[in-house]
VEXDREN-2710 file (C-alpha; in Angstrom, 1 decimal):
% VEXDREN-2710
k/r/px/py/pz
1/MET/-5.6/-33.4/5.5
2/ARG/-5.6/-33.5/9.1
3/ILE/-9.0/-33.0/11.3
4/ALA/-9.4/-32.4/14.8
5/VAL/-12.2/-34.5/16.5
6/VAL/-13.4/-32.3/19.6
7/ASP/-15.9/-34.0/22.0
8/ASP/-16.2/-34.8/25.6
9/ASN/-18.0/-37.9/24.8
10/PRO/-15.4/-40.7/24.0
11/MET/-18.1/-42.5/22.1
12/ASN/-18.7/-39.6/19.9
13/ILE/-15.3/-39.2/19.2
14/THR/-14.9/-43.2/18.0
15/VAL/-17.7/-43.0/16.0
16/VAL/-16.6/-40.1/13.9
17/LYS/-13.3/-41.3/13.6
18/GLU/-14.4/-44.5/12.4
19/ILE/-16.4/-42.6/9.9
20/LEU/-13.4/-40.9/8.7
21/LYS/-11.0/-43.5/8.6
22/ARG/-13.2/-45.6/6.1
23/ALA/-13.5/-42.7/4.2
24/GLY/-10.2/-42.2/3.9
25/TYR/-9.1/-39.4/6.4
26/SER/-6.5/-41.3/8.5
27/ASP/-4.8/-38.4/9.7
28/MET/-6.7/-37.2/12.6
29/LEU/-6.1/-35.7/15.9
30/THR/-8.4/-35.5/19.1
31/ALA/-9.6/-33.2/22.2
32/SER/-12.0/-34.0/24.9
33/SER/-12.4/-30.4/25.6
34/GLY/-11.9/-26.8/24.5
35/VAL/-9.0/-26.4/26.9
36/GLU/-7.6/-29.4/25.1
37/LEU/-8.3/-28.1/21.5
38/PHE/-6.5/-24.9/22.7
39/ALA/-3.4/-26.7/23.6
40/LEU/-3.0/-28.2/20.0
41/LEU/-3.5/-25.0/18.5
42/GLY/-1.0/-23.6/20.5
43/LEU/-3.2/-21.3/22.3
44/ARG/-3.2/-20.5/25.9
45/ALA/-6.0/-22.3/28.3
46/ASP/-7.9/-19.1/28.2
47/GLY/-8.0/-19.3/24.3
48/SER/-5.6/-16.0/24.1
49/GLU/-2.5/-16.0/21.8
50/PRO/0.7/-16.2/22.9
51/GLU/3.4/-13.4/22.2
52/ASP/5.8/-16.2/20.1
53/ALA/3.0/-18.0/18.6
54/LYS/4.1/-19.3/15.3
55/VAL/2.3/-19.5/11.9
56/ALA/-1.0/-21.0/11.2
57/GLY/-0.8/-24.3/9.6
58/GLY/2.7/-25.2/11.4
59/GLY/4.1/-25.8/14.5
60/ASP/1.8/-25.9/17.3
61/SER/-1.1/-26.1/15.5
62/HIS/-0.4/-29.7/14.3
63/GLY/-1.3/-28.4/10.8
64/ILE/-5.0/-28.8/11.2
65/ASP/-7.3/-28.4/8.4
66/LEU/-10.6/-28.8/10.0
67/ILE/-12.0/-29.0/12.9
68/LEU/-15.1/-31.3/14.0
69/LEU/-16.2/-29.1/17.0
70/ASP/-18.9/-30.3/19.7
71/MET/-21.0/-27.2/20.7
72/MET/-22.2/-28.8/24.2
73/MET/-19.2/-29.3/26.4
74/PRO/-18.2/-28.7/30.3
75/GLY/-16.0/-25.6/30.5
76/VAL/-15.1/-24.0/27.5
77/ASP/-18.0/-24.7/25.2
78/GLY/-17.8/-25.4/21.3
79/ILE/-19.3/-21.6/20.7
80/THR/-16.8/-20.6/23.2
81/ALA/-13.7/-21.9/21.4
82/CYS/-14.5/-21.3/18.0
83/ARG/-14.8/-17.2/19.0
84/HIS/-11.2/-17.4/20.4
85/ILE/-10.2/-19.4/17.4
86/GLN/-11.5/-16.6/15.2
87/GLN/-9.7/-14.1/17.0
88/SER/-6.5/-15.7/16.3
89/PRO/-4.8/-14.2/12.9
90/ARG/-2.9/-17.3/12.5
91/LEU/-5.9/-19.8/13.0
92/ARG/-9.2/-17.8/11.9
93/ASN/-9.0/-19.7/8.3
94/ILE/-9.1/-23.2/9.6
95/PRO/-12.4/-24.3/8.9
96/ILE/-14.9/-25.1/11.9
97/ILE/-17.9/-27.6/11.6
98/MET/-20.2/-27.8/14.8
99/VAL/-21.1/-30.9/15.9
100/THR/-24.5/-30.4/18.3
101/ALA/-27.4/-32.8/19.3
102/ILE/-29.6/-29.6/19.8
103/GLY/-32.0/-28.1/17.1
104/ASP/-32.2/-24.8/19.1
105/SER/-31.8/-22.2/16.0
106/LYS/-30.4/-19.7/18.1
107/LYS/-27.7/-21.4/19.4
108/LEU/-26.9/-22.5/15.6
109/ALA/-27.0/-19.1/14.6
110/GLU/-24.6/-17.7/17.4
111/SER/-22.1/-20.8/16.3
112/LEU/-22.2/-19.5/12.8
113/ASP/-21.7/-15.9/14.1
114/ALA/-19.0/-17.1/16.3
115/GLY/-17.1/-18.1/13.1
116/ALA/-18.2/-21.7/12.2
117/ILE/-18.8/-21.9/8.4
118/ASP/-21.2/-25.2/8.8
119/TYR/-22.7/-27.8/11.3
120/VAL/-24.3/-31.3/11.4
121/THR/-26.9/-32.7/14.0
122/LYS/-26.3/-35.5/16.1
123/PRO/-27.2/-38.6/15.8
124/ILE/-24.3/-38.2/13.1
125/ASN/-25.5/-39.1/9.3
126/ARG/-22.3/-40.4/7.6
127/ILE/-23.3/-38.9/4.0
128/GLU/-24.1/-35.3/5.6
129/LEU/-20.9/-35.4/7.5
130/LEU/-18.5/-36.6/4.8
131/ALA/-20.4/-34.1/2.0
132/ARG/-20.0/-31.0/4.7
133/ILE/-16.3/-32.0/5.4
134/ARG/-15.6/-32.3/1.5
135/VAL/-17.0/-28.7/1.2
136/ALA/-15.3/-27.5/4.1
137/LEU/-12.1/-28.6/2.8
138/ARG/-12.3/-27.2/-0.6
139/LEU/-13.1/-24.2/0.9
140/LYS/-10.0/-24.1/2.8
141/GLU/-7.6/-25.2/0.2
142/GLN/-9.3/-22.2/-2.0
143/LYS/-8.2/-20.1/1.0
144/ASP/-4.9/-21.4/1.3
145/TRP/-4.2/-20.8/-2.4
146/HIS/-5.6/-17.0/-2.0
147/LYS/-3.4/-16.4/1.1
148/GLU/-0.4/-17.8/-0.7
149/ARG/-0.9/-15.7/-4.0
150/ASP/-1.2/-12.7/-1.8
151/ARG/2.2/-13.8/0.3
152/ARG/3.9/-13.6/-3.0
153/MET/2.2/-10.6/-4.2
154/ASN/2.9/-8.6/-0.9
155/GLU/6.6/-10.1/-1.4
156/GLU/6.9/-8.8/-5.0
157/LEU/5.3/-5.3/-4.3
158/LEU/8.2/-4.8/-1.4
159/LEU/10.5/-5.7/-4.0
160/ALA/9.3/-3.5/-6.4
161/ARG/9.0/-0.7/-3.9
162/GLU/12.7/-1.4/-3.5
163/VAL/13.5/-0.7/-7.0
164/GLN/11.6/2.3/-7.6
165/TYR/13.4/3.9/-4.5
166/ALA/16.5/2.8/-5.9
167/ALA/15.7/4.4/-9.4
168/LEU/15.7/7.8/-7.3
169/PRO/18.8/9.9/-7.3
170/GLN/20.4/11.0/-4.1
171/PRO/20.6/14.0/-2.6
172/VAL/23.0/17.1/-3.8
173/ASP/25.2/18.6/-1.6
174/ASP/27.4/20.8/-4.1
175/GLU/29.2/23.9/-3.6
176/GLY/26.2/26.3/-5.3
177/ILE/23.4/24.3/-4.4
178/ALA/21.9/21.9/-2.4
179/ILE/19.1/19.1/-3.3
180/ASP/16.8/16.9/-1.5
181/ALA/13.3/15.4/-1.6
182/ILE/10.6/14.3/1.0
183/TYR/8.7/11.3/-0.5
184/ARG/5.8/9.2/1.1
185/PRO/3.9/7.0/-1.3
186/SER/0.6/6.4/-0.2
187/GLU/0.9/2.7/-1.0
188/GLU/4.3/0.2/-1.5
189/LEU/4.3/1.9/-4.8
190/SER/3.8/5.1/-5.8
191/GLY/3.2/7.5/-9.0
192/ASP/5.1/10.1/-8.2
193/LEU/8.8/10.6/-9.0
194/TYR/11.6/13.2/-9.1
195/ALA/14.7/13.5/-10.7
196/TRP/17.6/15.9/-11.1
197/HIS/21.1/15.8/-13.3
198/ARG/24.0/17.8/-13.3
199/ILE/24.2/19.2/-16.8
200/ASP/27.5/21.1/-16.3
201/ASP/29.8/23.1/-13.7
202/ASN/26.8/25.8/-13.4
203/ARG/23.6/24.1/-14.8
204/TYR/21.2/21.6/-13.2
205/GLY/18.1/20.1/-14.7
206/ILE/15.6/19.3/-12.0
207/ALA/11.8/17.7/-12.5
208/VAL/8.6/16.5/-10.5
209/ILE/6.4/14.0/-12.3
210/ASP/2.9/12.9/-11.1
211/ALA/1.2/9.8/-13.3
212/MET/-2.4/9.4/-13.0
213/GLY/-4.0/7.8/-9.8
214/HIS/-1.5/5.9/-7.5
215/GLY/-0.5/2.1/-7.2
216/ILE/0.6/-0.9/-9.2
217/SER/-0.4/0.8/-12.7
218/SER/0.7/4.2/-11.9
219/SER/3.9/2.9/-10.4
220/LEU/4.5/1.0/-13.7
221/ALA/3.7/4.2/-16.3
222/SER/5.9/6.5/-13.8
223/MET/9.2/3.9/-14.2
224/PHE/8.5/4.2/-17.6
225/ILE/8.5/8.0/-17.9
226/ALA/11.3/7.7/-15.2
227/SER/13.9/6.2/-17.9
228/VAL/12.6/8.8/-20.5
229/LEU/13.2/11.7/-18.2
230/LYS/16.8/10.6/-17.8
231/GLU/17.5/10.5/-21.3
232/ALA/15.9/13.4/-22.2
233/MET/17.4/15.5/-19.4
234/THR/20.5/14.7/-20.6
235/LYS/20.5/14.7/-24.1
236/GLN/17.7/17.3/-24.5
237/VAL/18.5/19.6/-21.7
238/GLU/16.6/22.6/-22.9
239/PRO/13.2/22.8/-20.7
240/LYS/10.5/23.3/-23.6
241/ARG/12.6/20.1/-25.5
242/VAL/12.6/18.0/-22.5
243/VAL/8.8/18.4/-21.9
244/LYS/8.2/17.6/-25.7
245/GLU/10.2/14.5/-25.9
246/LEU/8.2/13.0/-22.7
247/ASN/5.0/14.1/-24.4
248/ARG/6.3/12.3/-27.9
249/ARG/7.5/8.9/-25.7
250/SER/4.5/8.7/-23.8
251/GLN/2.6/8.2/-26.8
252/GLN/3.9/5.0/-26.8
253/LEU/2.1/3.6/-23.8
254/GLN/-0.8/1.8/-25.8
255/PHE/-3.3/-0.1/-24.5
256/ALA/-6.1/-2.8/-25.8
257/ASP/-8.5/-0.9/-23.7
258/GLN/-8.9/2.4/-25.8
259/LEU/-10.7/3.8/-22.4
260/ILE/-7.4/3.8/-20.7
261/GLN/-4.7/6.4/-21.2
262/TYR/-2.0/7.2/-19.2
263/TYR/-1.0/11.2/-18.7
264/PHE/1.2/12.8/-16.4
265/THR/1.5/16.3/-14.8
266/GLY/5.0/17.7/-14.3
267/LEU/7.2/20.7/-14.2
268/TYR/10.9/20.6/-15.3
269/MET/13.2/23.5/-14.6
270/VAL/17.2/24.4/-15.2
271/VAL/18.9/26.4/-12.6
272/ASP/22.0/28.3/-14.0
273/LEU/23.7/29.4/-11.0
274/ASN/26.5/31.2/-13.0
275/LYS/23.3/33.6/-14.7
276/GLY/21.1/33.5/-11.4
277/VAL/18.1/32.3/-13.4
278/LEU/15.7/29.2/-13.5
279/GLU/13.8/28.3/-16.6
280/TYR/11.2/26.1/-16.4
281/VAL/8.0/24.9/-18.0
282/ASN/4.8/23.4/-16.2
283/ALA/2.9/20.9/-17.9
284/GLY/-0.7/20.8/-16.0
285/HIS/1.2/20.4/-12.5
286/PRO/0.8/22.3/-9.4
287/PRO/2.9/25.6/-9.4
288/GLY/6.3/25.5/-7.3
289/LEU/7.2/28.4/-4.9
290/LEU/10.5/30.4/-4.5
291/ILE/10.9/31.2/-0.9
292/ARG/13.3/34.3/-0.9
293/GLY/16.2/34.5/1.8
294/ASP/14.5/37.9/3.0
295/GLY/11.1/35.7/3.4
296/GLN/9.4/37.0/0.1
297/VAL/7.3/33.7/-1.9
298/GLU/6.9/34.3/-5.4
299/SER/4.9/31.2/-7.3
300/PHE/5.5/29.8/-10.5
301/ALA/3.1/29.9/-13.3
302/LEU/0.3/27.6/-13.8
303/GLY/0.7/24.9/-16.3
304/GLY/-1.0/23.9/-19.8
305/ALA/-2.0/20.5/-20.9
306/ALA/-0.7/17.6/-19.0
307/ILE/2.0/14.9/-20.7
308/GLY/0.5/12.2/-22.7
309/LEU/-2.9/13.9/-23.2
310/PHE/-2.2/15.0/-27.2
311/SER/-0.1/13.9/-29.5
312/GLU/1.2/17.3/-29.6
313/ILE/1.3/20.0/-26.6
314/ALA/2.3/23.5/-26.2
315/THR/4.4/24.4/-23.8
316/GLU/5.6/27.9/-22.7
317/LYS/8.9/28.8/-20.9
318/HIS/8.9/31.0/-17.8
319/ALA/11.8/32.0/-15.8
320/LEU/12.7/33.7/-12.3
321/ALA/15.9/35.1/-11.0
322/ILE/17.6/33.4/-8.0
323/ARG/19.9/34.4/-5.4
324/PRO/21.9/33.0/-2.6
325/GLY/19.6/31.8/0.3
326/ASP/16.7/31.2/-1.9
327/ARG/15.0/27.9/-1.5
328/ILE/12.9/26.6/-4.8
329/LEU/9.8/24.0/-3.7
330/LEU/8.5/21.7/-6.2
331/PHE/5.7/19.2/-5.3
332/THR/3.0/16.8/-6.6
333/ASP/-0.8/17.3/-5.9
334/GLY/-0.8/15.0/-3.0
335/MET/0.5/17.7/-0.9
336/TYR/-3.0/19.6/-1.1
337/ASP/-4.2/16.8/1.4
338/LEU/-2.4/18.9/3.9
339/VAL/-4.3/21.8/3.9
340/GLY/-8.4/22.2/4.0
341/SER/-9.9/23.8/0.9
342/ASP/-11.0/21.9/-2.0
343/TYR/-11.3/25.0/-4.1
344/GLU/-7.9/25.6/-6.4
345/GLU/-7.5/29.1/-5.7
346/ASP/-8.3/28.5/-2.0
347/ARG/-5.5/25.6/-1.4
348/GLU/-3.2/27.4/-4.0
349/ALA/-2.9/30.1/-1.3
350/SER/-3.4/27.9/1.7
351/LEU/-0.5/25.5/0.9
352/THR/1.6/28.7/0.2
353/GLU/1.3/29.8/3.6
354/LEU/1.5/26.5/5.2
355/LEU/5.2/26.1/3.3
356/ARG/6.1/30.1/3.6
357/PRO/8.0/29.6/6.9
358/PHE/10.1/26.8/5.3
359/ASP/12.9/28.8/4.1
360/GLY/16.7/28.0/3.5
361/ARG/17.0/28.0/7.3
362/THR/14.7/25.3/7.8
363/PRO/16.7/21.7/7.1
364/VAL/14.8/18.8/5.3
365/LYS/14.0/16.6/8.4
366/ALA/12.4/19.4/10.1
367/ILE/10.2/20.1/7.2
368/GLU/9.3/16.4/6.8
369/GLU/8.4/16.5/10.7
370/ALA/6.6/19.5/10.3
371/LEU/4.5/18.5/7.1
372/PHE/3.9/14.5/7.9
373/GLY/4.4/14.0/11.3
374/GLY/0.7/14.3/11.8
375/GLU/-2.5/12.8/10.6
376/LEU/-4.3/13.9/7.6
377/ARG/-7.2/16.6/7.9
378/GLU/-10.2/15.1/8.5
379/GLY/-11.9/13.6/5.3
380/ALA/-8.8/13.9/3.2
381/GLU/-7.8/10.8/1.0
382/ALA/-4.4/9.9/1.2
383/ASP/-2.3/10.4/-2.2
384/ASP/1.2/10.0/-3.0
385/ARG/3.2/12.9/-1.8
386/CYS/6.7/14.5/-3.0
387/ILE/8.1/17.6/-2.4
388/VAL/11.7/18.6/-3.7
389/ILE/13.8/20.9/-2.1
390/VAL/16.4/23.1/-4.1
391/ASP/19.0/25.5/-2.0
392/ILE/20.4/28.2/-3.7
393/LYS/23.9/28.7/-1.8
END
């Protein structure tokens, strides 16, 4: 453990160093002013952070684990120095103990408000000083442990995000159909997913799924259902059978806490280019939209029970005729954040009006910029957002 002792009085530094040395703390640095302390920490003389500042605990900070900082010094006093250190993201976790010869409670309160975690008064009591140092170093050790854990967690989340993105299908641009998606997770991981599969020369299976909640737990559940969905789309094909298979397999998600039950809303459809029809089953999901080439908009039917809530669910298959020039939009409920109403009927109508202009002549990139280029409406909570865009050529 490296301790920095800062005092404008050389005798005080000598006394503190001797106390620390006899207690087994041999790794020490000293500074006689706030400016010298800034130099040790890699700050500018005015206490500001250089643009090329290195990570806390290394480089120009000399790996300092604790600062014993005199409150009253000429030029940059201890409170000012403490405040500048707390403003640095790489240094703010270094514990600071103020050393003061005054008993002014207002000054002591000011130093604690500036970021100091404790204080000792002069003349220094050896037992008290060492006890406060031990407490401060234990706190520093705990903070460092949590910081390292958070760093590893963040790296793992980024890796998991890459895996989740890699599992999503690539855009399709075939002779009779084009399929693409806009995918905007609210966090590193998402509970939304989409998938499509070419069944044969004329038929395509397309799905959009939304797991309960968002974040790590819902993303893990969605990855499970994604693997099931891929198999079901290949083997079951027909919409009612696919949704029933998803429901059956979702029952395998068992938890020790019986109050926790993950469920999914979803819409799965089969587009038959040869027959000019799409057939779909909606399981508690927001209804999709069919934007005709002439600008007319038709809405999908509302869905029944969500996937995973019950061991058996009733499914109803619906059909819509499709023609060249039509555009199909499937989306998750996070899209409702883009409209102002909280009432179901109003938000359905509002979202329909919002999406109406984006017919088959509007490129996907232009839709993404128009929908997500700005901020959320005031008061809206960020949610995972996904929209699948299918163009019939």
